[in-house]
A tleap script that builds the chain and sets N, CA, C and O, in Angstrom:
source leaprc.protein.ff14SB
mol = sequence {
  NMET GLU LYS LYS LEU ILE GLU ASP GLU ILE
  ASP ALA LEU ASN ALA SER GLY LYS TYR ASP
  LYS PRO ILE ALA VAL GLN VAL VAL GLU LEU
  THR GLN PHE TRP ASN ALA GLU ASP TYR HIE
  GLN ASP TYR VAL THR LYS ASN PRO ASN SER
  SER TYR VAL GLN ASN VAL CYS ILE LYS GLU
  VAL LYS HIE PHE GLN GLN LYS PHE PRO ASP
  LEU ILE LYS PRO GLU LYS PHE CTYR
}
set mol.1.N position { 88.943 83.589 85.535 }
set mol.1.CA position { 89.712 83.261 86.556 }
set mol.1.C position { 89.605 84.332 87.571 }
set mol.1.O position { 89.549 83.984 88.750 }
set mol.2.N position { 89.567 85.633 87.259 }
set mol.2.CA position { 89.451 86.620 88.153 }
set mol.2.C position { 88.285 86.628 89.029 }
set mol.2.O position { 88.395 86.973 90.206 }
set mol.3.N position { 87.037 86.222 88.459 }
set mol.3.CA position { 85.862 86.205 89.061 }
set mol.3.C position { 85.770 85.180 90.097 }
set mol.3.O position { 85.129 85.364 91.132 }
set mol.4.N position { 86.485 83.964 89.799 }
set mol.4.CA position { 86.447 82.837 90.840 }
set mol.4.C position { 87.276 83.414 92.005 }
set mol.4.O position { 86.829 83.344 93.149 }
set mol.5.N position { 88.442 83.968 91.754 }
set mol.5.CA position { 89.095 84.698 92.788 }
set mol.5.C position { 88.331 85.517 93.792 }
set mol.5.O position { 88.416 85.416 95.016 }
set mol.6.N position { 87.581 86.334 93.112 }
set mol.6.CA position { 86.722 87.325 93.680 }
set mol.6.C position { 85.699 86.566 94.521 }
set mol.6.O position { 85.564 86.929 95.690 }
set mol.7.N position { 85.018 85.631 94.094 }
set mol.7.CA position { 83.995 84.999 94.583 }
set mol.7.C position { 84.432 84.142 95.707 }
set mol.7.O position { 83.699 84.057 96.693 }
set mol.8.N position { 85.656 83.438 95.655 }
set mol.8.CA position { 86.283 82.660 96.608 }
set mol.8.C position { 86.571 83.504 97.757 }
set mol.8.O position { 86.445 83.010 98.877 }
set mol.9.N position { 86.994 84.890 97.606 }
set mol.9.CA position { 87.503 85.712 98.733 }
set mol.9.C position { 86.037 85.959 99.443 }
set mol.9.O position { 85.864 85.751 100.644 }
set mol.10.N position { 85.101 86.383 98.643 }
set mol.10.CA position { 83.726 86.685 99.273 }
set mol.10.C position { 83.257 85.669 100.121 }
set mol.10.O position { 82.822 85.956 101.236 }
set mol.11.N position { 83.306 84.257 99.624 }
set mol.11.CA position { 82.921 83.193 100.378 }
set mol.11.C position { 83.860 83.113 101.762 }
set mol.11.O position { 83.352 82.981 102.876 }
set mol.12.N position { 85.021 83.191 101.579 }
set mol.12.CA position { 85.975 83.111 102.698 }
set mol.12.C position { 85.660 84.252 103.760 }
set mol.12.O position { 85.871 84.037 104.954 }
set mol.13.N position { 85.174 85.419 103.334 }
set mol.13.CA position { 84.980 86.491 104.300 }
set mol.13.C position { 83.703 86.301 104.833 }
set mol.13.O position { 83.493 86.623 106.002 }
set mol.14.N position { 82.750 85.782 104.082 }
set mol.14.CA position { 81.200 85.409 104.767 }
set mol.14.C position { 81.357 84.342 105.761 }
set mol.14.O position { 80.704 84.361 106.804 }
set mol.15.N position { 82.304 83.292 105.449 }
set mol.15.CA position { 82.606 81.953 106.380 }
set mol.15.C position { 83.459 82.615 107.630 }
set mol.15.O position { 83.393 82.038 108.716 }
set mol.16.N position { 84.177 83.691 107.519 }
set mol.16.CA position { 85.106 84.082 108.646 }
set mol.16.C position { 84.353 84.660 109.844 }
set mol.16.O position { 84.957 84.734 110.914 }
set mol.17.N position { 83.148 85.055 109.761 }
set mol.17.CA position { 82.415 85.690 110.701 }
set mol.17.C position { 82.755 87.028 111.051 }
set mol.17.O position { 82.316 87.524 112.088 }
set mol.18.N position { 83.525 87.674 110.248 }
set mol.18.CA position { 84.153 88.923 110.446 }
set mol.18.C position { 82.930 90.063 110.396 }
set mol.18.O position { 83.016 91.108 111.041 }
set mol.19.N position { 81.914 89.774 109.652 }
set mol.19.CA position { 80.783 90.815 109.395 }
set mol.19.C position { 79.540 89.996 109.954 }
set mol.19.O position { 79.411 88.772 109.972 }
set mol.20.N position { 78.681 90.944 110.394 }
set mol.20.CA position { 77.417 90.326 110.977 }
set mol.20.C position { 76.511 89.912 109.895 }
set mol.20.O position { 75.709 88.993 110.067 }
set mol.21.N position { 76.610 90.567 108.765 }
set mol.21.CA position { 75.747 90.084 107.552 }
set mol.21.C position { 76.554 89.727 106.448 }
set mol.21.O position { 77.679 90.200 106.284 }
set mol.22.N position { 75.919 88.746 105.531 }
set mol.22.CA position { 76.693 88.331 104.237 }
set mol.22.C position { 77.151 89.467 103.443 }
set mol.22.O position { 76.439 90.470 103.447 }
set mol.23.N position { 78.192 89.466 102.786 }
set mol.23.CA position { 78.627 90.579 101.747 }
set mol.23.C position { 77.725 90.402 100.775 }
set mol.23.O position { 77.480 89.262 100.377 }
set mol.24.N position { 77.098 91.502 100.249 }
set mol.24.CA position { 76.113 91.786 99.292 }
set mol.24.C position { 76.724 92.365 98.080 }
set mol.24.O position { 76.680 93.595 98.051 }
set mol.25.N position { 77.299 91.772 97.047 }
set mol.25.CA position { 78.108 92.454 95.994 }
set mol.25.C position { 77.702 91.769 94.676 }
set mol.25.O position { 77.497 90.556 94.712 }
set mol.26.N position { 77.577 92.396 93.590 }
set mol.26.CA position { 77.536 91.790 92.208 }
set mol.26.C position { 78.714 91.844 91.507 }
set mol.26.O position { 79.247 92.929 91.272 }
set mol.27.N position { 79.197 90.767 91.132 }
set mol.27.CA position { 80.373 90.758 90.398 }
set mol.27.C position { 80.096 90.552 88.932 }
set mol.27.O position { 79.641 89.529 88.421 }
set mol.28.N position { 80.456 91.738 88.295 }
set mol.28.CA position { 80.194 91.552 86.819 }
set mol.28.C position { 81.405 91.915 86.005 }
set mol.28.O position { 82.406 92.372 86.556 }
set mol.29.N position { 81.338 91.724 84.718 }
set mol.29.CA position { 82.417 91.797 83.798 }
set mol.29.C position { 82.659 93.391 83.505 }
set mol.29.O position { 81.709 94.121 83.221 }
set mol.30.N position { 83.852 93.819 83.585 }
set mol.30.CA position { 84.225 95.071 83.112 }
set mol.30.C position { 83.922 95.297 81.899 }
set mol.30.O position { 84.380 94.483 81.097 }
set mol.31.N position { 83.079 96.432 81.342 }
set mol.31.CA position { 82.675 96.522 80.059 }
set mol.31.C position { 83.306 98.010 79.444 }
set mol.31.O position { 83.308 98.328 78.254 }
set mol.32.N position { 83.775 98.729 80.454 }
set mol.32.CA position { 84.268 100.031 79.828 }
set mol.32.C position { 85.284 100.535 80.978 }
set mol.32.O position { 85.055 100.394 82.180 }
set mol.33.N position { 86.398 101.120 80.459 }
set mol.33.CA position { 87.505 101.655 81.248 }
set mol.33.C position { 87.994 102.996 80.712 }
set mol.33.O position { 88.296 103.135 79.527 }
set mol.34.N position { 88.071 104.054 81.674 }
set mol.34.CA position { 88.568 105.190 81.167 }
set mol.34.C position { 90.112 105.323 81.863 }
set mol.34.O position { 90.217 105.070 83.063 }
set mol.35.N position { 91.102 105.657 81.217 }
set mol.35.CA position { 92.392 106.048 81.823 }
set mol.35.C position { 92.303 107.306 82.619 }
set mol.35.O position { 91.700 108.257 82.122 }
set mol.36.N position { 92.774 107.400 83.659 }
set mol.36.CA position { 92.872 108.700 84.448 }
set mol.36.C position { 93.589 109.643 83.742 }
set mol.36.O position { 94.304 109.263 82.814 }
set mol.37.N position { 93.495 111.118 84.105 }
set mol.37.CA position { 94.266 112.125 83.454 }
set mol.37.C position { 95.807 111.874 83.719 }
set mol.37.O position { 96.197 111.126 84.615 }
set mol.38.N position { 96.677 112.584 82.836 }
set mol.38.CA position { 97.889 112.424 83.007 }
set mol.38.C position { 98.538 112.744 84.236 }
set mol.38.O position { 99.595 112.173 84.504 }
set mol.39.N position { 97.994 113.669 85.100 }
set mol.39.CA position { 98.666 114.173 86.328 }
set mol.39.C position { 98.294 113.056 87.472 }
set mol.39.O position { 98.867 113.069 88.562 }
set mol.40.N position { 97.263 112.064 87.130 }
set mol.40.CA position { 97.112 110.931 88.105 }
set mol.40.C position { 98.024 109.709 87.872 }
set mol.40.O position { 98.255 108.830 88.702 }
set mol.41.N position { 98.483 109.786 86.674 }
set mol.41.CA position { 99.388 108.520 86.161 }
set mol.41.C position { 100.656 108.456 87.074 }
set mol.41.O position { 101.319 109.487 87.184 }
set mol.42.N position { 101.027 107.376 87.707 }
set mol.42.CA position { 102.167 107.254 88.420 }
set mol.42.C position { 102.213 108.215 89.484 }
set mol.42.O position { 103.307 108.727 89.718 }
set mol.43.N position { 101.142 108.576 90.223 }
set mol.43.CA position { 101.051 109.511 91.268 }
set mol.43.C position { 102.037 109.438 92.431 }
set mol.43.O position { 102.628 110.423 92.873 }
set mol.44.N position { 102.166 108.205 92.888 }
set mol.44.CA position { 103.108 107.887 94.004 }
set mol.44.C position { 104.452 108.285 93.455 }
set mol.44.O position { 105.097 109.084 94.134 }
set mol.45.N position { 104.921 107.891 92.434 }
set mol.45.CA position { 106.205 108.173 91.924 }
set mol.45.C position { 106.444 109.511 91.810 }
set mol.45.O position { 107.501 109.968 92.245 }
set mol.46.N position { 105.522 110.303 91.227 }
set mol.46.CA position { 105.742 111.604 90.960 }
set mol.46.C position { 105.462 112.597 92.162 }
set mol.46.O position { 105.797 113.780 92.116 }
set mol.47.N position { 104.770 111.971 93.325 }
set mol.47.CA position { 104.588 112.744 94.441 }
set mol.47.C position { 104.859 112.090 95.732 }
set mol.47.O position { 103.969 112.048 96.582 }
set mol.48.N position { 105.957 111.604 95.933 }
set mol.48.CA position { 106.517 110.651 96.939 }
set mol.48.C position { 106.338 111.338 98.297 }
set mol.48.O position { 106.194 110.614 99.282 }
set mol.49.N position { 106.333 112.774 98.450 }
set mol.49.CA position { 106.290 113.529 99.741 }
set mol.49.C position { 104.828 113.988 100.037 }
set mol.49.O position { 104.521 114.535 101.096 }
set mol.50.N position { 104.043 113.755 99.137 }
set mol.50.CA position { 102.524 114.023 99.442 }
set mol.50.C position { 102.173 113.425 100.793 }
set mol.50.O position { 102.631 112.335 101.137 }
set mol.51.N position { 101.319 114.178 101.595 }
set mol.51.CA position { 100.963 113.594 102.725 }
set mol.51.C position { 99.997 112.534 102.666 }
set mol.51.O position { 99.842 111.868 103.689 }
set mol.52.N position { 99.306 112.257 101.625 }
set mol.52.CA position { 98.305 111.297 101.187 }
set mol.52.C position { 99.106 110.042 100.768 }
set mol.52.O position { 98.659 108.934 101.065 }
set mol.53.N position { 100.140 110.152 100.167 }
set mol.53.CA position { 101.131 109.161 99.679 }
set mol.53.C position { 101.775 108.550 100.805 }
set mol.53.O position { 101.934 107.329 100.814 }
set mol.54.N position { 102.174 109.288 101.780 }
set mol.54.CA position { 102.869 108.883 102.801 }
set mol.54.C position { 102.185 108.247 103.924 }
set mol.54.O position { 102.639 107.315 104.587 }
set mol.55.N position { 100.816 108.948 104.120 }
set mol.55.CA position { 100.080 108.296 105.339 }
set mol.55.C position { 98.996 107.345 104.784 }
set mol.55.O position { 98.353 106.706 105.616 }
set mol.56.N position { 98.735 107.187 103.543 }
set mol.56.CA position { 97.668 106.484 103.162 }
set mol.56.C position { 98.112 105.407 101.983 }
set mol.56.O position { 97.882 104.207 102.134 }
set mol.57.N position { 98.660 105.839 100.992 }
set mol.57.CA position { 98.971 104.857 99.790 }
set mol.57.C position { 99.960 104.010 100.119 }
set mol.57.O position { 99.750 102.823 99.872 }
set mol.58.N position { 101.110 104.343 100.673 }
set mol.58.CA position { 102.128 103.398 100.934 }
set mol.58.C position { 101.746 102.290 101.991 }
set mol.58.O position { 102.158 101.141 101.829 }
set mol.59.N position { 101.044 102.594 102.960 }
set mol.59.CA position { 100.522 101.817 104.110 }
set mol.59.C position { 99.648 100.755 103.372 }
set mol.59.O position { 99.919 99.560 103.487 }
set mol.60.N position { 98.588 101.193 102.606 }
set mol.60.CA position { 97.709 100.355 101.956 }
set mol.60.C position { 98.469 99.197 100.929 }
set mol.60.O position { 98.263 97.984 100.981 }
set mol.61.N position { 99.281 99.808 100.105 }
set mol.61.CA position { 100.092 99.006 99.308 }
set mol.61.C position { 100.807 97.883 99.994 }
set mol.61.O position { 100.798 96.716 99.602 }
set mol.62.N position { 101.438 98.345 101.069 }
set mol.62.CA position { 102.329 97.324 101.934 }
set mol.62.C position { 101.431 96.245 102.524 }
set mol.62.O position { 101.812 95.075 102.520 }
set mol.63.N position { 100.256 96.596 103.028 }
set mol.63.CA position { 99.212 95.783 103.482 }
set mol.63.C position { 98.926 94.736 102.506 }
set mol.63.O position { 99.058 93.545 102.788 }
set mol.64.N position { 98.486 95.208 101.216 }
set mol.64.CA position { 98.161 94.466 100.211 }
set mol.64.C position { 99.207 93.407 99.804 }
set mol.64.O position { 98.898 92.236 99.581 }
set mol.65.N position { 100.443 93.881 99.723 }
set mol.65.CA position { 101.547 93.076 99.361 }
set mol.65.C position { 101.755 91.987 100.443 }
set mol.65.O position { 102.154 90.877 100.089 }
set mol.66.N position { 101.509 92.248 101.716 }
set mol.66.CA position { 101.682 91.129 102.571 }
set mol.66.C position { 100.585 90.166 102.510 }
set mol.66.O position { 100.789 88.967 102.701 }
set mol.67.N position { 99.381 90.666 102.240 }
set mol.67.CA position { 98.192 89.683 102.219 }
set mol.67.C position { 98.157 88.815 101.100 }
set mol.67.O position { 97.855 87.624 101.168 }
set mol.68.N position { 98.539 89.561 99.841 }
set mol.68.CA position { 98.319 88.829 98.493 }
set mol.68.C position { 99.701 88.952 97.756 }
set mol.68.O position { 99.698 89.544 96.677 }
set mol.69.N position { 100.806 88.479 98.209 }
set mol.69.CA position { 102.138 88.576 97.543 }
set mol.69.C position { 102.083 87.954 95.981 }
set mol.69.O position { 102.778 88.355 95.048 }
set mol.70.N position { 101.252 87.058 95.936 }
set mol.70.CA position { 101.240 86.369 94.633 }
set mol.70.C position { 100.435 87.319 93.470 }
set mol.70.O position { 100.439 87.024 92.275 }
set mol.71.N position { 99.845 88.336 93.948 }
set mol.71.CA position { 99.241 89.128 92.984 }
set mol.71.C position { 99.954 90.332 92.643 }
set mol.71.O position { 99.462 91.049 91.772 }
set mol.72.N position { 101.002 90.655 93.176 }
set mol.72.CA position { 101.864 91.896 92.942 }
set mol.72.C position { 102.951 91.654 91.945 }
set mol.72.O position { 103.586 90.600 91.917 }
set mol.73.N position { 103.150 92.656 91.126 }
set mol.73.CA position { 103.993 92.504 90.033 }
set mol.73.C position { 105.473 92.548 90.726 }
set mol.73.O position { 105.653 93.173 91.772 }
set mol.74.N position { 106.429 91.897 90.120 }
set mol.74.CA position { 107.727 91.649 90.723 }
set mol.74.C position { 108.559 92.985 90.897 }
set mol.74.O position { 109.543 92.924 91.635 }
set mol.75.N position { 108.267 94.118 90.316 }
set mol.75.CA position { 109.034 95.361 90.505 }
set mol.75.C position { 108.784 95.877 91.958 }
set mol.75.O position { 107.760 95.587 92.576 }
set mol.76.N position { 109.719 96.612 92.434 }
set mol.76.CA position { 109.668 97.079 93.791 }
set mol.76.C position { 108.801 98.120 93.861 }
set mol.76.O position { 108.696 98.919 92.930 }
set mol.77.N position { 108.100 98.211 94.969 }
set mol.77.CA position { 107.164 99.512 95.391 }
set mol.77.C position { 107.281 99.677 96.711 }
set mol.77.O position { 106.710 98.953 97.526 }
set mol.78.N position { 108.089 100.719 97.031 }
set mol.78.CA position { 108.426 101.107 98.378 }
set mol.78.C position { 108.796 99.933 99.300 }
set mol.78.O position { 109.103 100.143 100.474 }
savepdb mol mol.pdb
quit
């Protein structure tokens, strides 16, 4: 299901004319995953006054929430 969503988004971006050349990316199954170190877990919650959180993270999450509301978990994030 996720692969289809990704491929549909790539197709939509290619059809949009937003880029001069087609998006060239290989969509492959995730085979290995490493958890981040403990100090990275819940970084935004633990570091709400960080300049990175204030100027980058929150803006990017809000933008994603607006664009893909159906992909966000129901709990509140800023």
